N, C-alpha and C positions, 0 to 999 in steps of 0.2 A: 319162610323161615326167616332169610335173610333180614327182611325189616322190621322182624319182631327182635332179633339179636340185636341190631343199630337200637331200636328204642330200648331197650334191657340195658344199654351201654348209656346211652343218655340219661335214664333215670339213677342210675349208677354214678354217675358224674355230678346228677342235681345232688344225691345225698351227701357225696363227698363237701361239695361246695355249702351247704347248708350247714356243716359241722365245723366252719372255716369261722375263725373269729375275727370277723368283718361286721363294719356296721348292718344292722338288721334288715334295712330297707334295700340299702344296697347290694347285699348278699341275694335276696329275692328277686332281684332286678337280673342280676346275673343270672340264678337258676332259670328263669323265665326265657330271657334272650338264648341263652346257650343251650340249654338241654330242654326245657318243655316246646320250644315255640318250635323248632327244627322237627322233633316227631310230630307226623302226622297221624290223625286217626287210620291210614290203612295200616301203620307197620303196627297196631295193636286189634289182634283176635276182636272180632265183632261181639262175642259174649263179655268183654270185659272192658268195651268202649263208654260205659258208662261211667266207671271211674277214671279215666282219662278225662271225658269231658267234666268231670267234677273237678279234677283237679286244674283243669283249665280257668275255669268258673273263680276258682279260690284267687286266682291273680286277677282278674276283675278289676278289683279296685285299684291296684297297682297299676293296672294299664289304663286305665279310665283317669286317673290321675296326673294323666300326662308324662309317666316313665319317671318318678324321681322327687316329685312334689311330695316331702315328707310330711309336711302339716295335714296333708289332705290323706295320706295314707294311716290308718290306724293299725297299730302292731295287733291287734288282738284280731284283725279282720286276716292277718296273714299267719296269725300263728296254727293253723289248720295244715298248712301246705306242707311239714314234713311228714308228718302221719300219713297224708294222702298218698306222697310220693313214694313212701316205704310201701305203703298196701297194694299200689299198680306195680311197684317193684316185684313184690313176692307173689302177685298175682300172674306175671308175667313170666316170671321165672319159673312158677309150675306149669304155664301153659305150656312155656317151650320145651321142659322137662317132658311132659307128657306128648306133645307132638312128638319129639325125637325117638321116645320108646315105641309107639306107634309106626315111624315108619321102620324101626329095626323089625318090629313083628313082619311089617310086610317084605322083608328082606329076606328074613330066617324063612317064611312060611310060603316066599314065592316060587 
């Protein structure tokens, strides 16, 4: 559960960074370096890891371009990142809530 909460916090940080008024490519690089890269698949429940891998794949053009070569990065290619971060954040929050509920039920009925 601790890994899921840590991943949730990183996704929250990513959403806050994406909301800032900064250069589009620079903002996405910061999100990848500070938030997405530190999150590992082990911090995401197996049933929603496909969303995590899809999010990481969206960063592939940015990372492959040498991390900052703006000429090689198409802004359209990065436009799906914010919705993907939000979707993963919501699913992870739902999963944490469900797991917390189930743990509480076990305590009450044990």
